[in-house]
C-alpha atoms as one frame of an Amber mdcrd trajectory, in Angstrom:
protein
  -0.538   2.102 -31.363   1.440   4.270 -33.731   1.508   3.272 -37.375   3.218
   2.354 -39.589   4.916  -0.209 -37.383   8.285  -1.524 -38.504   8.305  -5.281
 -38.160  10.203  -8.203 -39.618   9.143 -11.770 -38.955  10.846 -14.928 -40.201
   9.577 -18.410 -39.353  11.498 -21.501 -40.368   9.546 -24.732 -40.061  10.342
 -28.422 -40.456   7.352 -30.771 -40.568   7.316 -34.492 -41.194   5.031 -37.456
 -40.485   5.859 -41.161 -40.668   3.672 -44.283 -40.774   4.655 -47.903 -40.093
   2.207 -50.782 -40.543   3.009 -54.055 -38.784   0.376 -56.737 -38.474  -2.876
 -55.190 -37.333  -1.113 -52.116 -35.855  -0.604 -48.823 -37.597   2.008 -46.692
 -35.866   2.145 -43.014 -36.776   4.567 -40.402 -35.458   5.588 -36.952 -36.480
   7.197 -33.651 -35.630   6.711 -29.947 -36.268   9.738 -27.836 -35.326   9.597
 -24.038 -35.661  12.217 -21.330 -35.256  10.678 -17.834 -35.170  12.784 -14.673
 -35.373  10.812 -11.443 -34.814  12.230  -7.928 -34.955   9.994  -4.941 -34.246
  10.257  -1.299 -33.300   8.174  -0.565 -30.188   4.993   1.353 -30.926   4.725
   3.034 -27.533   6.481   6.221 -28.736   5.550   9.007 -31.121   7.747   8.189
 -34.096   6.880  11.382 -35.920   7.673  13.677 -32.973   5.453  16.221 -31.222
   4.351  19.717 -32.258   2.481  21.975 -29.838   0.573  25.200 -30.561  -0.647
  27.647 -27.927  -2.152  31.116 -27.729   1.121  32.962 -26.956   2.072  33.307
 -30.628  -1.116  35.032 -31.799  -1.985  36.967 -28.641  -0.898  40.295 -27.208
   2.269  39.832 -25.171   0.880  42.191 -22.487  -2.499  40.421 -22.165  -2.515
  36.802 -21.024  -4.867  34.472 -22.901  -5.624  36.938 -25.687  -4.469  34.655
 -28.519  -5.854  31.480 -30.043  -4.022  28.165 -30.342  -5.915  27.220 -33.548
  -4.731  30.490 -35.094  -1.154  29.562 -34.213  -1.752  26.252 -35.974  -3.148
  27.939 -39.098  -0.139  30.278 -39.190   2.193  27.266 -38.774   3.844  28.807
 -35.717   4.479  26.042 -33.197   5.558  26.882 -29.664   7.286  23.550 -29.136
   8.439  20.720 -31.373  10.489  17.644 -30.720  11.682  14.863 -32.905  11.524
  11.342 -31.609  14.791   9.445 -31.376  14.757   6.056 -33.009  14.055   3.391
 -30.411  16.233   0.315 -30.722  14.365  -2.687 -32.099  13.181  -5.532 -29.912
  14.205  -8.989 -31.072  12.526 -12.170 -29.918  13.597 -15.662 -30.877  11.257
 -18.570 -30.233  11.980 -22.265 -30.665   8.884 -24.475 -30.587   8.620 -28.218
 -31.022   5.491 -30.341 -31.457   5.639 -34.135 -31.499   3.094 -36.943 -31.609
   2.903 -40.731 -31.548  -0.227 -42.736 -32.301  -0.800 -46.485 -32.334  -3.986
 -47.696 -33.989  -4.624 -51.383 -33.908  -6.930 -54.148 -32.819  -7.457 -54.509
 -29.074  -5.770 -57.497 -27.457  -7.900 -60.656 -27.331  -9.790 -61.104 -24.074
C-alpha cells in the first residue's frame, strides 16, 4: 500500500426504535438505514513516480560494469525517472437497511 492514501467517506444514518405496550404484550420495532458514499484513489500505483539509478553514469563508457549505482544515487544522476499519472478515483455507494420486530409478552394459557 502506498501512503498517504486519498480517501473521502460519508455515511448518512437514520436510526429509530418504537415501543407499543398493549395488555401483557410489549411490541418493539425499529430501523437502521445507512447510505455510505466512499471515494478513494487506488493505492496499487506509485503516486510519487519512479527513479532508477544504475552504474552507467559513474562508470567508464568503454568498460561495462565499471560504475556503481549507489554512486549515481549520491551524485543525484538518475538513469530513468517517470511521474505517475493521477489515477481516477473509485466511488462506491452502499445502501444498507436493518430492521427488527420483537414481541415480548405472556405465553398463551394452556
